[in-house]
Residue, then its C-alpha position, 0 to 999 in steps of 0.5 A: m307540110y302535106a295533106r292526104v285527102t280521101v273523098i268518100n261517099v257513105k250510105p246516108d243511113k250509115v253516116d253516124e255509124a261511120i263517124a263514130l267508127y272514125a272517131n273511136s278507131v281511126v283517130p287513136a290509130a292515126k295519133s301513133q303514126q310517124g309524122f302525123i300532125g292532125l286530121y279533119l273529117l268533113s261530112d254532109k249527112p243528108t247525101g253521105k258525101g265527105m272528106a277525110i283530111t290528114m296532115w303530115e309533117s312531110e309528103m315522105d311521112a304520108l307516103a311511108n304511112e301508105r306503104s306501111r298498109y296503115y291507110q289500107e287497114q283503116l279503109v277496110k273498116f268502112i267497106e260496108f259503109f261506102q256507096s262508091p270507092p274512096i278517092r285518095e289525093g295528096y297536096e302540099i299545104s301551101v298556106r296555114a293560118 
């Protein structure tokens, strides 16, 4: 399994709005993606810092998802909320319990 982690920094006064957009738009879209397993959205509301973690059956599925422009289309929805550019990282899931 593979995880894509996007580190985000949202304007603190926009955190609730960004969470609602993620839940209502990104989550349903993610569920239709090839190899998608699940996701977490972590947030520290007072600072606006957070992480979006998506899990994939393989690194190949995660990379194919990025090549399809899906990932970029989702990020664009949040441009007005970001305090700084998001940082994308990928990791092999070594242990899952």
